[in-house]
C-alpha positions as CSV (number, residue, x, y, z in Angstrom):
1,X,21.8,-17.5,-10.4
2,X,18.4,-17.7,-8.8
3,X,16.9,-15.2,-11.3
4,X,17.9,-17.3,-14.2
5,X,16.6,-20.4,-12.6
6,X,13.2,-18.8,-12.0
7,X,12.8,-18.0,-15.7
8,X,10.4,-20.3,-17.8
9,X,8.8,-20.4,-21.3
10,X,5.4,-19.4,-20.0
11,X,3.2,-16.6,-21.5
12,X,2.8,-13.2,-19.9
13,X,-0.9,-13.2,-20.5
14,X,-4.0,-12.6,-18.5
15,X,-5.4,-16.0,-17.6
16,X,-6.8,-18.1,-14.7
17,X,-7.4,-21.6,-13.6
18,X,-10.6,-22.4,-11.9
19,X,-10.3,-22.9,-8.2
20,X,-6.9,-21.1,-8.0
21,X,-5.9,-18.0,-5.8
22,X,-4.0,-15.0,-7.0
23,X,-2.0,-12.2,-5.4
24,X,-1.7,-8.9,-7.4
25,X,0.8,-6.1,-6.6
26,X,0.6,-2.6,-8.1
27,X,3.4,0.0,-8.1
28,X,1.4,3.2,-8.8
29,X,2.7,6.4,-10.5
30,X,1.2,9.8,-10.7
31,X,1.0,10.9,-14.2
32,X,2.9,14.1,-14.0
33,X,5.9,12.4,-12.5
34,X,6.6,10.5,-15.6
35,X,6.8,7.1,-14.1
36,X,4.9,3.9,-15.1
37,X,2.3,2.1,-13.2
38,X,2.6,-1.7,-13.2
39,X,0.6,-4.4,-12.0
40,X,1.7,-8.0,-11.5
41,X,-0.4,-10.9,-10.9
42,X,0.8,-14.2,-9.3
43,X,-0.8,-17.6,-9.1
44,X,-0.1,-18.8,-5.5
45,X,-2.1,-22.1,-5.8
46,X,1.1,-24.2,-6.4
47,X,4.7,-24.0,-5.4
48,X,6.6,-22.6,-7.1
49,X,4.2,-19.7,-7.6
50,X,3.9,-18.5,-11.0
51,X,3.8,-14.8,-12.4
52,X,1.0,-15.0,-14.8
53,X,0.6,-11.3,-15.9
54,X,2.8,-8.3,-15.9
55,X,0.7,-5.3,-17.1
56,X,2.7,-2.2,-17.8
57,X,0.8,1.0,-18.3
58,X,2.3,3.8,-20.4
59,X,4.1,6.7,-18.8
60,X,1.7,9.5,-18.1
61,X,-1.4,7.3,-17.8
62,X,-4.0,9.3,-15.9
63,X,-5.1,8.0,-12.5
64,X,-8.7,7.3,-13.3
65,X,-7.5,5.0,-16.2
66,X,-5.0,3.3,-13.7
67,X,-7.8,2.6,-11.3
68,X,-10.0,1.2,-14.1
69,X,-7.1,-1.1,-15.1
70,X,-6.8,-2.2,-11.4
71,X,-10.4,-2.9,-11.2
72,X,-10.4,-5.0,-14.4
73,X,-7.5,-7.1,-13.2
74,X,-9.0,-7.7,-9.7
75,X,-12.4,-8.5,-11.2
76,X,-10.9,-11.0,-13.6
77,X,-8.9,-12.9,-11.0
78,X,-11.5,-12.7,-8.3
79,X,-14.4,-14.6,-9.9
80,X,-17.2,-16.5,-8.0
81,X,-18.1,-18.0,-11.4
82,X,-14.7,-19.5,-11.7
83,X,-14.2,-20.1,-8.2
84,X,-11.0,-18.0,-8.2
85,X,-10.0,-15.6,-5.5
86,X,-7.5,-12.6,-5.4
87,X,-6.0,-10.1,-3.2
88,X,-4.5,-6.9,-4.2
89,X,-1.8,-4.7,-2.6
90,X,-0.6,-1.5,-3.9
91,X,2.0,1.3,-3.1
92,X,0.3,4.1,-1.2
93,X,3.3,6.3,-0.6
94,X,3.2,10.0,-1.1
95,X,0.5,12.3,-2.1
96,X,-0.2,10.3,-5.1
97,X,-0.7,7.2,-3.1
98,X,-3.2,8.9,-0.9
99,X,-5.2,9.9,-4.0
100,X,-5.4,6.4,-5.2
101,X,-6.3,5.2,-1.7
102,X,-9.6,7.1,-2.0
103,X,-10.2,5.9,-5.5
104,X,-9.6,2.1,-5.1
105,X,-11.7,2.0,-2.0
106,X,-14.6,1.1,-4.0
107,X,-13.0,-1.9,-5.6
108,X,-13.7,-5.4,-4.4
109,X,-12.1,-7.3,-2.6
110,X,-10.8,-4.0,-1.0
111,X,-7.1,-3.6,-2.1
112,X,-4.6,-3.2,0.8
113,X,-2.5,-0.1,0.8
114,X,1.2,-0.2,1.7
115,X,3.0,2.9,2.6
116,X,6.8,2.7,3.0
117,X,7.6,6.6,2.7
118,X,10.8,7.3,4.5
119,X,11.4,3.8,6.0
120,X,14.2,1.8,4.2
121,X,13.6,-1.1,6.4
122,X,10.1,-1.5,5.3
123,X,11.2,-1.3,1.6
124,X,14.0,-3.8,2.3
125,X,11.4,-6.2,4.0
126,X,9.5,-6.2,0.7
127,X,12.4,-6.9,-1.4
128,X,13.6,-9.7,0.8
129,X,10.3,-11.4,0.2
130,X,11.3,-11.6,-3.6
131,X,14.7,-12.9,-2.8
132,X,13.4,-15.5,-0.4
133,X,11.1,-16.9,-3.1
134,X,13.9,-16.9,-5.7
135,X,16.4,-18.7,-3.3
136,X,13.8,-21.3,-2.4
137,X,13.0,-21.8,-6.1
138,X,9.3,-20.9,-5.2
139,X,8.8,-18.4,-8.0
140,X,8.5,-18.7,-11.7
141,X,8.7,-15.7,-14.0
142,X,7.8,-15.6,-17.8
143,X,11.1,-15.3,-19.7
144,X,9.5,-12.9,-22.0
145,X,9.2,-10.2,-19.2
146,X,12.5,-8.6,-20.1
147,X,12.1,-5.4,-18.1
148,X,11.2,-7.1,-15.0
149,X,14.2,-9.4,-15.4
150,X,16.5,-6.4,-16.1
151,X,15.2,-4.6,-13.1
152,X,15.7,-7.6,-10.8
153,X,19.2,-8.1,-11.9
154,X,20.3,-4.5,-11.7
155,X,18.4,-3.6,-8.6
156,X,20.8,-2.0,-5.9
157,X,19.2,-0.3,-2.8
158,X,21.7,2.4,-2.8
159,X,21.0,3.5,-6.4
160,X,17.9,5.7,-6.4
161,X,18.1,6.6,-10.1
162,X,17.3,3.2,-11.4
163,X,13.9,2.3,-12.5
164,X,12.3,-0.3,-10.1
165,X,8.6,-0.1,-10.9
166,X,8.4,-3.8,-11.9
167,X,10.5,-5.0,-9.0
168,X,8.4,-3.1,-6.4
169,X,5.1,-4.3,-7.9
170,X,6.4,-7.9,-7.7
171,X,7.7,-7.2,-4.1
172,X,4.4,-6.0,-3.0
173,X,2.9,-9.3,-4.2
174,X,5.6,-11.5,-2.9
175,X,5.3,-9.9,0.7
176,X,1.8,-11.3,0.8
177,X,2.9,-14.6,-0.7
178,X,5.6,-15.2,1.8
179,X,3.2,-14.6,4.8
180,X,0.8,-17.1,3.1
181,X,3.5,-19.7,2.6
182,X,5.3,-19.4,5.9
183,X,2.6,-18.0,8.2
184,X,2.2,-14.7,10.1
185,X,5.1,-15.4,12.4
186,X,7.7,-15.1,9.5
187,X,10.0,-12.1,9.9
188,X,10.7,-10.1,6.8
189,X,13.1,-7.7,8.4
190,X,16.3,-9.3,7.3
191,X,18.9,-7.5,5.0
192,X,19.3,-8.2,1.4
193,X,22.6,-9.9,0.8
194,X,25.1,-7.3,-0.6
195,X,22.2,-4.9,-1.2
196,X,20.9,-6.6,-4.2
197,X,18.3,-9.3,-5.1
198,X,20.7,-11.8,-6.4
199,X,22.9,-14.0,-4.0
């Protein structure tokens, strides 16, 4: 399937190539909720794009530490010294998202907040961007990222009990990537076939 074809024996490791551009997606969790915060960095300088880093923080990580990790990731990939650039987008849904919105406003370049509370169509538009890149063989994922692979294969829009932290972090990044590849006129509002990420 398209997910299997996207897998490659490349490392899941923080690294950058001088002159390249990166997009970073963060799915954020409030510590008391027991969810995981996950950041995913994608090199968009070549097609197919490459997931270069999947950073998974432990459940219960406090929000000041999460913001520090976001800052470290953004500062690494956005470097004047190495002529690299980076854009970051994060989930700002709910009260926790609003709390993060204040904290990350000091980061540079300023991350973009995405709020899809109560709007299934907005969430589906994000997930469509992942599927579009997979179908077009425009995305490479490290084979060693087993949790991400599992979530992508198991995702169903009707199952709210499944963990989707990794999928949503990737979807936030790919929503920016799709617009970059196809231009602002591209529509993301199409349905996911059979309610899943795989064809």
